[in-house]
N, C-alpha and C positions, 0 to 999 in steps of 0.2 A: 505493497502499499504506500500511494505517496505521499510527502509532508506537505501543506502549502502552509505561507504568511500569508498577511493577511495584517499591511504596513500605513501608517503615514509616518508624510514627511512634511516637513514645512518650511518656512525660509528664518533666517537672522531673525525676523525682530514679528516672529509667530503671529501673521497677517493670513496667509494664506497656507489653508490644508490641500494635500494630496492622495486620499487612497487607492493603494495596488494592491493584486495580490504576482504571488510569483512561490516557484517550488524550491527558489535557488537567493534567500535572503540576501547572502553578503555581496552574493556577484549586481542581483537587482541595484541595492544601495551605491553600487559603487557606480555604476552607471547611472546614476543621477545625481551625484554628486558630483562625478568627473562631466558631466554634463554628452556624455556619448549620443545621447539622440533628442534630435528636434524637438521639440513639444514643448508639453505645460512648464514642466518638471526646468530645464529651460530658460524657459523667458519666466521664469516666477522665483528663478533662483533658487531652488528647497535644493538642502541640504545638510538638515536637520530630521535624524528619524524618534519621532516621538514614539 
């Protein structure tokens, strides 16, 4: 059985929230914080795991 994680990211000032689902939390948070993927997290500079 695969394990999945629901995660929430926010920006420096805690004014924007992003919720996602992944099966590899470490890789996914790295992708968001490194701005590797164009989209919401890059646009709003999400960098903190809640």
